[in-house]
C-alpha positions as CSV (number, residue, x, y, z in Angstrom):
1,M,-5.1,-14.2,27.5
2,H,-2.3,-16.7,28.0
3,P,0.6,-15.9,25.6
4,T,0.4,-19.3,23.9
5,Q,-3.3,-18.9,23.0
6,K,-4.1,-17.8,19.4
7,H,-5.1,-14.2,19.4
8,S,-8.1,-12.9,17.5
9,A,-7.4,-10.4,14.8
10,Q,-9.7,-7.5,14.5
11,Q,-9.3,-8.0,10.8
12,V,-7.0,-10.1,8.5
13,K,-6.3,-8.1,5.4
14,Y,-4.3,-7.8,2.3
15,I,-3.2,-4.5,0.9
16,E,-1.7,-3.8,-2.5
17,A,1.6,-1.9,-2.0
18,N,4.7,-1.7,-4.2
19,G,3.1,-4.1,-6.7
20,I,2.4,-7.0,-4.4
21,H,-0.4,-8.1,-2.0
22,I,0.9,-7.7,1.5
23,H,-0.8,-9.8,4.2
24,Y,-1.3,-8.1,7.5
25,E,-3.4,-8.2,10.7
26,D,-4.3,-5.5,13.0
27,Y,-5.2,-5.5,16.7
28,G,-6.1,-3.1,19.5
29,S,-6.4,0.7,19.3
30,G,-4.3,3.7,20.0
31,Y,-1.0,4.9,18.6
32,P,0.1,2.7,15.7
33,L,2.8,0.1,16.2
34,L,4.2,-1.8,13.2
35,L,5.9,-5.1,14.1
36,L,8.3,-6.5,11.5
37,H,9.5,-10.1,11.7
38,G,13.1,-11.0,11.0
39,G,14.9,-13.2,8.5
40,T,13.1,-16.4,7.7
41,A,10.2,-15.8,10.1
42,N,6.7,-14.4,9.5
43,S,4.1,-12.4,11.3
44,E,3.3,-15.3,13.6
45,S,6.6,-14.8,15.4
46,W,4.8,-11.9,17.2
47,T,1.9,-14.1,18.5
48,A,2.9,-14.1,22.1
49,H,3.5,-10.4,22.2
50,I,0.3,-9.1,20.5
51,P,-2.2,-9.4,23.4
52,L,-0.2,-7.1,25.7
53,L,0.8,-4.7,23.0
54,A,-2.7,-4.4,21.7
55,Q,-3.8,-3.2,25.1
56,H,-1.9,0.0,24.5
57,F,-1.4,0.4,20.7
58,S,-3.0,-0.2,17.4
59,V,-0.7,-3.1,16.4
60,F,0.0,-4.0,12.8
61,V,1.8,-7.2,11.9
62,L,2.7,-8.0,8.4
63,D,4.3,-10.8,6.4
64,T,7.1,-9.3,4.3
65,R,7.5,-10.2,0.6
66,G,7.9,-13.9,0.1
67,H,7.2,-14.7,3.7
68,G,4.0,-16.1,5.3
69,K,1.0,-15.2,3.3
70,T,2.6,-12.4,1.2
71,D,3.5,-13.3,-2.3
72,N,6.7,-12.5,-4.2
73,P,5.7,-12.6,-7.9
74,T,9.0,-11.2,-9.1
75,G,11.2,-13.6,-7.2
76,V,13.3,-10.6,-6.2
77,L,14.2,-10.4,-2.5
78,S,16.6,-7.8,-1.0
79,Y,16.7,-5.5,2.0
80,S,16.1,-2.5,-0.4
81,V,13.0,-4.1,-1.9
82,L,11.7,-5.1,1.6
83,A,12.2,-1.5,2.8
84,D,10.3,-0.2,-0.2
85,D,7.5,-2.6,0.5
86,V,7.3,-1.5,4.2
87,T,7.3,2.2,3.1
88,A,4.5,1.5,0.5
89,F,2.6,-0.4,3.2
90,I,2.8,2.6,5.6
91,Q,1.8,5.1,2.9
92,A,-1.2,2.9,1.9
């Protein structure tokens, strides 16, 4: 697959974790690999990398609170809250 082509998710999902609905997609199989976007980005920032990584790993990409397709109903956004969200996502 050419890196600029849109990849096909095995499943596009939402999971309830830490009181919000977190949007994520998963690809491939194998050892789990969680990709987190930075700053003002969203999960689409990983698009070019997913095809290669999914050949070797079970890749999970998520939109963090208030980014992409993940809501932020409380309006609260801090590194501590984002870390709690990721921890809850992993536990779920």
